[in-house]
CHARMM-style PDB file with segment names, atoms N, HN, CA, C and O in Angstrom:
ATOM      1  N   MET     1     -97.906   7.898  -0.070  1.00  0.00      PROA
ATOM      2  CA  MET     1     -96.860   7.063   0.585  1.00  0.00      PROA
ATOM      3  C   MET     1     -96.733   7.655   2.146  1.00  0.00      PROA
ATOM      4  O   MET     1     -96.489   8.803   2.519  1.00  0.00      PROA
ATOM      5  N   LYS     2     -97.038   6.224   3.052  1.00  0.00      PROA
ATOM      6  HN  LYS     2     -97.236   5.292   2.749  1.00  0.00      PROA
ATOM      7  CA  LYS     2     -96.704   6.506   4.371  1.00  0.00      PROA
ATOM      8  C   LYS     2     -95.314   6.520   4.942  1.00  0.00      PROA
ATOM      9  O   LYS     2     -94.692   5.481   4.718  1.00  0.00      PROA
ATOM     10  N   PRO     3     -94.789   7.275   5.503  1.00  0.00      PROA
ATOM     11  CA  PRO     3     -93.447   7.428   6.040  1.00  0.00      PROA
ATOM     12  C   PRO     3     -93.390   5.999   6.727  1.00  0.00      PROA
ATOM     13  O   PRO     3     -94.379   5.331   7.028  1.00  0.00      PROA
ATOM     14  N   ALA     4     -91.964   5.617   6.940  1.00  0.00      PROA
ATOM     15  HN  ALA     4     -91.160   6.160   6.696  1.00  0.00      PROA
ATOM     16  CA  ALA     4     -91.784   4.237   7.520  1.00  0.00      PROA
ATOM     17  C   ALA     4     -91.774   4.696   9.318  1.00  0.00      PROA
ATOM     18  O   ALA     4     -92.399   3.922  10.044  1.00  0.00      PROA
ATOM     19  N   LEU     5     -91.177   5.749   9.906  1.00  0.00      PROA
ATOM     20  HN  LEU     5     -90.669   6.378   9.316  1.00  0.00      PROA
ATOM     21  CA  LEU     5     -91.531   6.297  11.061  1.00  0.00      PROA
ATOM     22  C   LEU     5     -91.982   7.682  11.203  1.00  0.00      PROA
ATOM     23  O   LEU     5     -91.469   8.602  10.565  1.00  0.00      PROA
ATOM     24  N   THR     6     -93.013   7.845  12.101  1.00  0.00      PROA
ATOM     25  HN  THR     6     -93.429   7.098  12.619  1.00  0.00      PROA
ATOM     26  CA  THR     6     -93.655   9.113  12.303  1.00  0.00      PROA
ATOM     27  C   THR     6     -92.404   9.919  13.282  1.00  0.00      PROA
ATOM     28  O   THR     6     -91.354   9.456  13.727  1.00  0.00      PROA
ATOM     29  N   ARG     7     -92.905  11.091  13.384  1.00  0.00      PROA
ATOM     30  HN  ARG     7     -93.758  11.468  13.023  1.00  0.00      PROA
ATOM     31  CA  ARG     7     -92.091  12.027  13.946  1.00  0.00      PROA
ATOM     32  C   ARG     7     -92.053  11.592  15.657  1.00  0.00      PROA
ATOM     33  O   ARG     7     -91.055  11.693  16.371  1.00  0.00      PROA
ATOM     34  N   ARG     8     -93.128  11.193  15.998  1.00  0.00      PROA
ATOM     35  HN  ARG     8     -93.938  11.111  15.418  1.00  0.00      PROA
ATOM     36  CA  ARG     8     -93.023  10.740  17.378  1.00  0.00      PROA
ATOM     37  C   ARG     8     -92.168   9.601  17.742  1.00  0.00      PROA
ATOM     38  O   ARG     8     -91.351   9.560  18.662  1.00  0.00      PROA
ATOM     39  N   GLN     9     -92.520   8.514  16.740  1.00  0.00      PROA
ATOM     40  HN  GLN     9     -93.184   8.548  15.992  1.00  0.00      PROA
ATOM     41  CA  GLN     9     -91.530   7.266  17.095  1.00  0.00      PROA
ATOM     42  C   GLN     9     -89.974   7.836  16.550  1.00  0.00      PROA
ATOM     43  O   GLN     9     -88.965   7.399  17.104  1.00  0.00      PROA
ATOM     44  N   LEU    10     -89.915   8.396  15.924  1.00  0.00      PROA
ATOM     45  HN  LEU    10     -90.735   8.750  15.474  1.00  0.00      PROA
ATOM     46  CA  LEU    10     -88.293   9.009  15.673  1.00  0.00      PROA
ATOM     47  C   LEU    10     -88.087   9.658  17.146  1.00  0.00      PROA
ATOM     48  O   LEU    10     -87.164   9.101  17.741  1.00  0.00      PROA
ATOM     49  N   ALA    11     -88.616  10.536  17.773  1.00  0.00      PROA
ATOM     50  HN  ALA    11     -89.366  10.989  17.290  1.00  0.00      PROA
ATOM     51  CA  ALA    11     -88.194  11.028  18.873  1.00  0.00      PROA
ATOM     52  C   ALA    11     -88.112  10.195  19.909  1.00  0.00      PROA
ATOM     53  O   ALA    11     -87.269  10.330  20.796  1.00  0.00      PROA
ATOM     54  N   ALA    12     -88.999   9.251  19.877  1.00  0.00      PROA
ATOM     55  HN  ALA    12     -89.684   9.142  19.157  1.00  0.00      PROA
ATOM     56  CA  ALA    12     -88.966   8.149  20.910  1.00  0.00      PROA
ATOM     57  C   ALA    12     -87.676   7.137  20.912  1.00  0.00      PROA
ATOM     58  O   ALA    12     -87.210   6.508  21.862  1.00  0.00      PROA
ATOM     59  N   LEU    13     -87.248   7.181  19.548  1.00  0.00      PROA
ATOM     60  HN  LEU    13     -87.626   7.692  18.776  1.00  0.00      PROA
ATOM     61  CA  LEU    13     -86.034   6.358  19.415  1.00  0.00      PROA
ATOM     62  C   LEU    13     -84.602   7.189  19.733  1.00  0.00      PROA
ATOM     63  O   LEU    13     -83.615   6.680  20.264  1.00  0.00      PROA
ATOM     64  N   ALA    14     -84.718   8.552  19.294  1.00  0.00      PROA
ATOM     65  HN  ALA    14     -85.520   8.965  18.862  1.00  0.00      PROA
ATOM     66  CA  ALA    14     -83.847   9.318  20.095  1.00  0.00      PROA
ATOM     67  C   ALA    14     -83.447   9.489  21.400  1.00  0.00      PROA
ATOM     68  O   ALA    14     -82.327   9.838  21.773  1.00  0.00      PROA
ATOM     69  N   THR    15     -84.635   9.167  22.242  1.00  0.00      PROA
ATOM     70  HN  THR    15     -85.545   8.884  21.939  1.00  0.00      PROA
ATOM     71  CA  THR    15     -84.461   9.468  23.429  1.00  0.00      PROA
ATOM     72  C   THR    15     -84.205   8.091  24.467  1.00  0.00      PROA
ATOM     73  O   THR    15     -84.024   8.165  25.682  1.00  0.00      PROA
ATOM     74  N   LEU    16     -84.233   7.136  23.848  1.00  0.00      PROA
ATOM     75  HN  LEU    16     -84.380   7.076  22.860  1.00  0.00      PROA
ATOM     76  CA  LEU    16     -83.764   5.893  24.272  1.00  0.00      PROA
ATOM     77  C   LEU    16     -82.380   4.990  23.749  1.00  0.00      PROA
ATOM     78  O   LEU    16     -81.951   3.901  24.131  1.00  0.00      PROA
ATOM     79  N   SER    17     -81.878   5.975  22.676  1.00  0.00      PROA
ATOM     80  HN  SER    17     -82.226   6.859  22.366  1.00  0.00      PROA
ATOM     81  CA  SER    17     -80.568   5.643  22.279  1.00  0.00      PROA
ATOM     82  C   SER    17     -79.343   5.541  23.416  1.00  0.00      PROA
ATOM     83  O   SER    17     -78.543   4.635  23.652  1.00  0.00      PROA
ATOM     84  N   PRO    18     -79.515   6.703  23.948  1.00  0.00      PROA
ATOM     85  CA  PRO    18     -78.476   6.750  25.316  1.00  0.00      PROA
ATOM     86  C   PRO    18     -78.866   5.781  26.370  1.00  0.00      PROA
ATOM     87  O   PRO    18     -78.019   5.257  27.094  1.00  0.00      PROA
ATOM     88  N   LEU    19     -80.003   5.562  26.456  1.00  0.00      PROA
ATOM     89  HN  LEU    19     -80.690   5.988  25.868  1.00  0.00      PROA
ATOM     90  CA  LEU    19     -80.375   4.639  27.700  1.00  0.00      PROA
ATOM     91  C   LEU    19     -79.932   2.963  27.333  1.00  0.00      PROA
ATOM     92  O   LEU    19     -79.652   2.185  28.245  1.00  0.00      PROA
ATOM     93  N   ALA    20     -79.916   2.523  25.784  1.00  0.00      PROA
ATOM     94  HN  ALA    20     -80.144   3.155  25.043  1.00  0.00      PROA
ATOM     95  CA  ALA    20     -79.466   1.376  25.034  1.00  0.00      PROA
ATOM     96  C   ALA    20     -78.126   1.503  25.446  1.00  0.00      PROA
ATOM     97  O   ALA    20     -77.805   0.633  26.255  1.00  0.00      PROA
ATOM     98  N   ALA    21     -77.212   2.330  25.144  1.00  0.00      PROA
ATOM     99  HN  ALA    21     -77.473   3.037  24.487  1.00  0.00      PROA
ATOM    100  CA  ALA    21     -75.896   2.685  25.102  1.00  0.00      PROA
ATOM    101  C   ALA    21     -75.254   2.464  26.446  1.00  0.00      PROA
ATOM    102  O   ALA    21     -74.184   1.894  26.660  1.00  0.00      PROA
ATOM    103  N   ALA    22     -76.117   3.033  27.358  1.00  0.00      PROA
ATOM    104  HN  ALA    22     -76.986   3.496  27.184  1.00  0.00      PROA
ATOM    105  CA  ALA    22     -75.484   2.795  28.830  1.00  0.00      PROA
ATOM    106  C   ALA    22     -75.704   1.331  29.563  1.00  0.00      PROA
ATOM    107  O   ALA    22     -75.017   0.748  30.403  1.00  0.00      PROA
ATOM    108  N   GLN    23     -77.044   0.942  28.851  1.00  0.00      PROA
ATOM    109  HN  GLN    23     -77.602   1.415  28.169  1.00  0.00      PROA
ATOM    110  CA  GLN    23     -77.220  -0.988  29.274  1.00  0.00      PROA
ATOM    111  C   GLN    23     -76.049  -1.740  28.665  1.00  0.00      PROA
ATOM    112  O   GLN    23     -75.647  -2.720  29.292  1.00  0.00      PROA
ATOM    113  N   THR    24     -75.397  -1.387  27.431  1.00  0.00      PROA
ATOM    114  HN  THR    24     -75.723  -0.591  26.921  1.00  0.00      PROA
ATOM    115  CA  THR    24     -74.495  -2.322  27.077  1.00  0.00      PROA
ATOM    116  C   THR    24     -73.282  -1.905  27.539  1.00  0.00      PROA
ATOM    117  O   THR    24     -72.313  -2.624  27.298  1.00  0.00      PROA
ATOM    118  N   HSD    25     -73.078  -0.545  28.365  1.00  0.00      PROA
ATOM    119  HN  HSD    25     -73.865   0.040  28.561  1.00  0.00      PROA
ATOM    120  CA  HSD    25     -71.660  -0.821  28.704  1.00  0.00      PROA
ATOM    121  C   HSD    25     -71.679  -1.034  30.111  1.00  0.00      PROA
ATOM    122  O   HSD    25     -70.607  -1.260  30.673  1.00  0.00      PROA
ATOM    123  N   ASN    26     -72.934  -0.988  30.883  1.00  0.00      PROA
ATOM    124  HN  ASN    26     -73.804  -0.805  30.426  1.00  0.00      PROA
ATOM    125  CA  ASN    26     -73.028  -1.619  31.860  1.00  0.00      PROA
ATOM    126  C   ASN    26     -72.890  -3.106  32.123  1.00  0.00      PROA
ATOM    127  O   ASN    26     -72.409  -3.560  33.161  1.00  0.00      PROA
ATOM    128  N   ALA    27     -73.444  -3.992  30.889  1.00  0.00      PROA
ATOM    129  HN  ALA    27     -73.835  -3.623  30.046  1.00  0.00      PROA
ATOM    130  CA  ALA    27     -73.553  -5.125  30.792  1.00  0.00      PROA
ATOM    131  C   ALA    27     -71.793  -5.649  30.526  1.00  0.00      PROA
ATOM    132  O   ALA    27     -71.404  -6.747  30.925  1.00  0.00      PROA
ATOM    133  N   GLN    28     -71.088  -4.888  29.968  1.00  0.00      PROA
ATOM    134  HN  GLN    28     -71.404  -3.997  29.644  1.00  0.00      PROA
ATOM    135  CA  GLN    28     -69.838  -5.025  29.561  1.00  0.00      PROA
ATOM    136  C   GLN    28     -68.872  -5.112  30.594  1.00  0.00      PROA
ATOM    137  O   GLN    28     -67.866  -5.820  30.633  1.00  0.00      PROA
ATOM    138  N   ASP    29     -69.476  -3.975  31.762  1.00  0.00      PROA
ATOM    139  HN  ASP    29     -70.293  -3.399  31.731  1.00  0.00      PROA
ATOM    140  CA  ASP    29     -68.647  -3.948  32.933  1.00  0.00      PROA
ATOM    141  C   ASP    29     -68.597  -5.000  33.896  1.00  0.00      PROA
ATOM    142  O   ASP    29     -67.721  -5.390  34.668  1.00  0.00      PROA
ATOM    143  N   GLU    30     -69.929  -5.407  33.614  1.00  0.00      PROA
ATOM    144  HN  GLU    30     -70.641  -5.090  32.987  1.00  0.00      PROA
ATOM    145  CA  GLU    30     -70.480  -6.686  34.600  1.00  0.00      PROA
ATOM    146  C   GLU    30     -69.653  -7.833  34.039  1.00  0.00      PROA
ATOM    147  O   GLU    30     -69.015  -8.509  34.846  1.00  0.00      PROA
ATOM    148  N   VAL    31     -69.603  -8.081  32.944  1.00  0.00      PROA
ATOM    149  HN  VAL    31     -70.122  -7.532  32.288  1.00  0.00      PROA
ATOM    150  CA  VAL    31     -68.845  -9.348  32.363  1.00  0.00      PROA
ATOM    151  C   VAL    31     -67.456  -9.045  32.787  1.00  0.00      PROA
ATOM    152  O   VAL    31     -66.910  -9.917  33.464  1.00  0.00      PROA
ATOM    153  N   GLU    32     -66.810  -8.013  32.525  1.00  0.00      PROA
ATOM    154  HN  GLU    32     -67.254  -7.305  31.975  1.00  0.00      PROA
ATOM    155  CA  GLU    32     -65.377  -8.015  32.894  1.00  0.00      PROA
ATOM    156  C   GLU    32     -65.252  -8.048  34.571  1.00  0.00      PROA
ATOM    157  O   GLU    32     -64.208  -8.590  34.936  1.00  0.00      PROA
ATOM    158  N   GLN    33     -66.091  -7.586  35.626  1.00  0.00      PROA
ATOM    159  HN  GLN    33     -66.939  -7.146  35.329  1.00  0.00      PROA
ATOM    160  CA  GLN    33     -66.096  -7.792  36.699  1.00  0.00      PROA
ATOM    161  C   GLN    33     -65.951  -9.394  37.084  1.00  0.00      PROA
ATOM    162  O   GLN    33     -65.006  -9.851  37.726  1.00  0.00      PROA
ATOM    163  N   MET    34     -67.067 -10.164  36.572  1.00  0.00      PROA
ATOM    164  HN  MET    34     -67.836  -9.793  36.051  1.00  0.00      PROA
ATOM    165  CA  MET    34     -67.438 -11.586  36.545  1.00  0.00      PROA
ATOM    166  C   MET    34     -65.964 -12.211  36.245  1.00  0.00      PROA
ATOM    167  O   MET    34     -65.518 -13.071  37.004  1.00  0.00      PROA
ATOM    168  N   ARG    35     -65.222 -11.760  35.125  1.00  0.00      PROA
ATOM    169  HN  ARG    35     -65.585 -11.062  34.508  1.00  0.00      PROA
ATOM    170  CA  ARG    35     -64.087 -12.520  34.793  1.00  0.00      PROA
ATOM    171  C   ARG    35     -62.995 -12.120  35.739  1.00  0.00      PROA
ATOM    172  O   ARG    35     -62.094 -12.954  35.828  1.00  0.00      PROA
ATOM    173  N   GLN    36     -62.866 -11.044  36.462  1.00  0.00      PROA
ATOM    174  HN  GLN    36     -63.598 -10.366  36.389  1.00  0.00      PROA
ATOM    175  CA  GLN    36     -61.834 -10.491  37.449  1.00  0.00      PROA
ATOM    176  C   GLN    36     -62.066 -11.846  38.481  1.00  0.00      PROA
ATOM    177  O   GLN    36     -61.316 -12.810  38.639  1.00  0.00      PROA
ATOM    178  N   GLN    37     -63.179 -11.598  39.018  1.00  0.00      PROA
ATOM    179  HN  GLN    37     -63.789 -10.816  38.889  1.00  0.00      PROA
ATOM    180  CA  GLN    37     -63.794 -12.586  39.983  1.00  0.00      PROA
ATOM    181  C   GLN    37     -63.145 -14.028  39.770  1.00  0.00      PROA
ATOM    182  O   GLN    37     -62.285 -14.569  40.466  1.00  0.00      PROA
ATOM    183  N   TYR    38     -63.723 -14.465  38.732  1.00  0.00      PROA
ATOM    184  HN  TYR    38     -64.422 -14.026  38.167  1.00  0.00      PROA
ATOM    185  CA  TYR    38     -63.029 -15.808  38.455  1.00  0.00      PROA
ATOM    186  C   TYR    38     -61.620 -15.860  38.546  1.00  0.00      PROA
ATOM    187  O   TYR    38     -61.125 -16.787  39.187  1.00  0.00      PROA
ATOM    188  N   ASP    39     -60.864 -14.984  37.988  1.00  0.00      PROA
ATOM    189  HN  ASP    39     -61.267 -14.231  37.467  1.00  0.00      PROA
ATOM    190  CA  ASP    39     -59.469 -14.824  37.938  1.00  0.00      PROA
ATOM    191  C   ASP    39     -58.797 -15.101  39.354  1.00  0.00      PROA
ATOM    192  O   ASP    39     -57.892 -15.907  39.570  1.00  0.00      PROA
ATOM    193  N   ARG    40     -59.424 -14.269  40.275  1.00  0.00      PROA
ATOM    194  HN  ARG    40     -60.159 -13.614  40.100  1.00  0.00      PROA
ATOM    195  CA  ARG    40     -59.114 -14.065  41.697  1.00  0.00      PROA
ATOM    196  C   ARG    40     -59.443 -15.612  42.455  1.00  0.00      PROA
ATOM    197  O   ARG    40     -58.694 -16.277  43.170  1.00  0.00      PROA
ATOM    198  N   SER    41     -60.789 -15.887  42.028  1.00  0.00      PROA
ATOM    199  HN  SER    41     -61.398 -15.346  41.447  1.00  0.00      PROA
ATOM    200  CA  SER    41     -60.859 -17.208  42.734  1.00  0.00      PROA
ATOM    201  C   SER    41     -59.954 -18.472  42.147  1.00  0.00      PROA
ATOM    202  O   SER    41     -59.525 -19.275  42.975  1.00  0.00      PROA
ATOM    203  N   ALA    42     -59.690 -18.645  40.913  1.00  0.00      PROA
ATOM    204  HN  ALA    42     -60.039 -17.993  40.241  1.00  0.00      PROA
ATOM    205  CA  ALA    42     -58.935 -19.529  40.488  1.00  0.00      PROA
ATOM    206  C   ALA    42     -57.519 -19.507  41.202  1.00  0.00      PROA
ATOM    207  O   ALA    42     -56.876 -20.485  41.583  1.00  0.00      PROA
ATOM    208  N   ALA    43     -57.153 -18.043  41.303  1.00  0.00      PROA
ATOM    209  HN  ALA    43     -57.676 -17.249  40.994  1.00  0.00      PROA
ATOM    210  CA  ALA    43     -55.888 -18.064  42.069  1.00  0.00      PROA
ATOM    211  C   ALA    43     -55.759 -18.310  43.202  1.00  0.00      PROA
ATOM    212  O   ALA    43     -54.633 -18.619  43.591  1.00  0.00      PROA
ATOM    213  N   ALA    44     -56.891 -18.263  44.163  1.00  0.00      PROA
ATOM    214  HN  ALA    44     -57.806 -18.012  43.848  1.00  0.00      PROA
ATOM    215  CA  ALA    44     -57.025 -18.498  45.641  1.00  0.00      PROA
ATOM    216  C   ALA    44     -56.919 -20.114  45.589  1.00  0.00      PROA
ATOM    217  O   ALA    44     -56.245 -20.759  46.394  1.00  0.00      PROA
ATOM    218  N   LEU    45     -57.577 -20.607  44.671  1.00  0.00      PROA
ATOM    219  HN  LEU    45     -58.123 -20.083  44.018  1.00  0.00      PROA
ATOM    220  CA  LEU    45     -57.882 -22.225  44.803  1.00  0.00      PROA
ATOM    221  C   LEU    45     -56.368 -23.084  44.302  1.00  0.00      PROA
ATOM    222  O   LEU    45     -56.087 -24.237  44.628  1.00  0.00      PROA
ATOM    223  N   ASP    46     -55.615 -22.266  43.529  1.00  0.00      PROA
ATOM    224  HN  ASP    46     -55.843 -21.329  43.264  1.00  0.00      PROA
ATOM    225  CA  ASP    46     -54.239 -22.693  42.910  1.00  0.00      PROA
ATOM    226  C   ASP    46     -53.419 -22.671  44.340  1.00  0.00      PROA
ATOM    227  O   ASP    46     -52.592 -23.566  44.517  1.00  0.00      PROA
ATOM    228  N   LYS    47     -53.602 -21.770  45.274  1.00  0.00      PROA
ATOM    229  HN  LYS    47     -54.274 -21.044  45.130  1.00  0.00      PROA
ATOM    230  CA  LYS    47     -52.443 -21.905  46.346  1.00  0.00      PROA
ATOM    231  C   LYS    47     -52.746 -23.216  47.566  1.00  0.00      PROA
ATOM    232  O   LYS    47     -51.909 -23.569  48.397  1.00  0.00      PROA
ATOM    233  N   VAL    48     -53.940 -23.716  47.441  1.00  0.00      PROA
ATOM    234  HN  VAL    48     -54.619 -23.429  46.765  1.00  0.00      PROA
ATOM    235  CA  VAL    48     -54.152 -24.710  48.435  1.00  0.00      PROA
ATOM    236  C   VAL    48     -53.972 -26.005  47.636  1.00  0.00      PROA
ATOM    237  O   VAL    48     -54.553 -26.171  46.563  1.00  0.00      PROA
ATOM    238  N   GLU    49     -53.059 -27.028  48.242  1.00  0.00      PROA
ATOM    239  HN  GLU    49     -52.587 -26.893  49.113  1.00  0.00      PROA
ATOM    240  CA  GLU    49     -52.676 -28.170  47.774  1.00  0.00      PROA
ATOM    241  C   GLU    49     -53.395 -29.315  48.534  1.00  0.00      PROA
ATOM    242  O   GLU    49     -53.382 -29.547  49.744  1.00  0.00      PROA
ATOM    243  N   LEU    50     -54.201 -30.160  47.253  1.00  0.00      PROA
ATOM    244  HN  LEU    50     -54.211 -29.972  46.271  1.00  0.00      PROA
ATOM    245  CA  LEU    50     -55.185 -30.869  47.841  1.00  0.00      PROA
ATOM    246  C   LEU    50     -54.742 -32.546  47.413  1.00  0.00      PROA
ATOM    247  O   LEU    50     -54.964 -32.999  46.291  1.00  0.00      PROA
ATOM    248  N   PRO    51     -54.076 -33.353  48.541  1.00  0.00      PROA
ATOM    249  CA  PRO    51     -53.852 -34.479  48.094  1.00  0.00      PROA
ATOM    250  C   PRO    51     -54.475 -35.597  47.066  1.00  0.00      PROA
ATOM    251  O   PRO    51     -55.690 -35.686  47.242  1.00  0.00      PROA
ATOM    252  N   MET    52     -54.219 -36.056  46.529  1.00  0.00      PROA
ATOM    253  HN  MET    52     -53.232 -35.983  46.385  1.00  0.00      PROA
ATOM    254  CA  MET    52     -54.817 -36.996  45.410  1.00  0.00      PROA
ATOM    255  C   MET    52     -55.849 -38.223  46.292  1.00  0.00      PROA
ATOM    256  O   MET    52     -56.782 -38.824  45.761  1.00  0.00      PROA
ATOM    257  N   ALA    53     -55.403 -38.392  47.738  1.00  0.00      PROA
ATOM    258  HN  ALA    53     -54.644 -37.904  48.170  1.00  0.00      PROA
ATOM    259  CA  ALA    53     -56.383 -39.014  48.286  1.00  0.00      PROA
ATOM    260  C   ALA    53     -57.606 -38.550  48.815  1.00  0.00      PROA
ATOM    261  O   ALA    53     -58.483 -39.236  49.339  1.00  0.00      PROA
ATOM    262  N   THR    54     -57.593 -37.140  48.607  1.00  0.00      PROA
ATOM    263  HN  THR    54     -56.880 -36.583  48.182  1.00  0.00      PROA
ATOM    264  CA  THR    54     -58.791 -36.617  48.899  1.00  0.00      PROA
ATOM    265  C   THR    54     -59.995 -36.588  47.526  1.00  0.00      PROA
ATOM    266  O   THR    54     -61.197 -36.332  47.590  1.00  0.00      PROA
ATOM    267  N   GLU    55     -59.484 -36.809  46.793  1.00  0.00      PROA
ATOM    268  HN  GLU    55     -58.507 -37.018  46.741  1.00  0.00      PROA
ATOM    269  CA  GLU    55     -60.167 -36.925  45.335  1.00  0.00      PROA
ATOM    270  C   GLU    55     -61.337 -38.000  45.604  1.00  0.00      PROA
ATOM    271  O   GLU    55     -61.074 -38.963  46.324  1.00  0.00      PROA
ATOM    272  N   PRO    56     -62.535 -37.870  45.083  1.00  0.00      PROA
ATOM    273  CA  PRO    56     -63.541 -38.883  45.260  1.00  0.00      PROA
ATOM    274  C   PRO    56     -63.137 -39.836  44.110  1.00  0.00      PROA
ATOM    275  O   PRO    56     -62.411 -39.265  43.296  1.00  0.00      PROA
ATOM    276  N   ALA    57     -63.400 -41.108  43.819  1.00  0.00      PROA
ATOM    277  HN  ALA    57     -63.990 -41.572  44.480  1.00  0.00      PROA
ATOM    278  CA  ALA    57     -63.343 -42.044  42.676  1.00  0.00      PROA
ATOM    279  C   ALA    57     -64.549 -41.656  42.219  1.00  0.00      PROA
ATOM    280  O   ALA    57     -65.556 -41.340  42.851  1.00  0.00      PROA
ATOM    281  N   VAL    58     -64.260 -41.736  40.542  1.00  0.00      PROA
ATOM    282  HN  VAL    58     -63.441 -41.993  40.029  1.00  0.00      PROA
ATOM    283  CA  VAL    58     -65.379 -41.408  39.801  1.00  0.00      PROA
ATOM    284  C   VAL    58     -65.395 -42.430  38.858  1.00  0.00      PROA
ATOM    285  O   VAL    58     -64.396 -42.798  38.240  1.00  0.00      PROA
ATOM    286  N   THR    59     -66.603 -42.933  38.726  1.00  0.00      PROA
ATOM    287  HN  THR    59     -67.414 -42.634  39.228  1.00  0.00      PROA
ATOM    288  CA  THR    59     -66.716 -43.948  37.468  1.00  0.00      PROA
ATOM    289  C   THR    59     -67.971 -43.598  36.487  1.00  0.00      PROA
ATOM    290  O   THR    59     -69.111 -43.262  36.808  1.00  0.00      PROA
ATOM    291  N   PHE    60     -67.439 -43.770  35.272  1.00  0.00      PROA
ATOM    292  HN  PHE    60     -66.513 -44.043  35.012  1.00  0.00      PROA
ATOM    293  CA  PHE    60     -68.369 -43.376  34.223  1.00  0.00      PROA
ATOM    294  C   PHE    60     -69.261 -44.479  34.039  1.00  0.00      PROA
ATOM    295  O   PHE    60     -68.796 -45.612  34.168  1.00  0.00      PROA
ATOM    296  N   ARG    61     -70.617 -44.307  33.723  1.00  0.00      PROA
ATOM    297  HN  ARG    61     -70.994 -43.387  33.618  1.00  0.00      PROA
ATOM    298  CA  ARG    61     -71.189 -45.411  33.393  1.00  0.00      PROA
ATOM    299  C   ARG    61     -72.324 -45.105  32.189  1.00  0.00      PROA
ATOM    300  O   ARG    61     -73.164 -44.218  32.335  1.00  0.00      PROA
ATOM    301  N   ALA    62     -72.264 -45.800  31.188  1.00  0.00      PROA
ATOM    302  HN  ALA    62     -71.581 -46.522  31.070  1.00  0.00      PROA
ATOM    303  CA  ALA    62     -73.363 -45.474  30.170  1.00  0.00      PROA
ATOM    304  C   ALA    62     -74.715 -45.991  30.275  1.00  0.00      PROA
ATOM    305  OT1 ALA    62     -75.557 -45.694  29.427  1.00  0.00      PROA
TER     306      ALA     62
END
């Protein structure tokens, strides 16, 4: 019966595991940074008063 993984494949997986974990951690950090930037931008926009006359007229057509 042939094994599911060879020793070489198992060694390759063992070396890639920390890299995959680091990439996942970096992706989570990146998402958190994007959320913080969005919150800062929203807070900056909330400070600006925009009169209703400035808003463009919008019509929806089907």
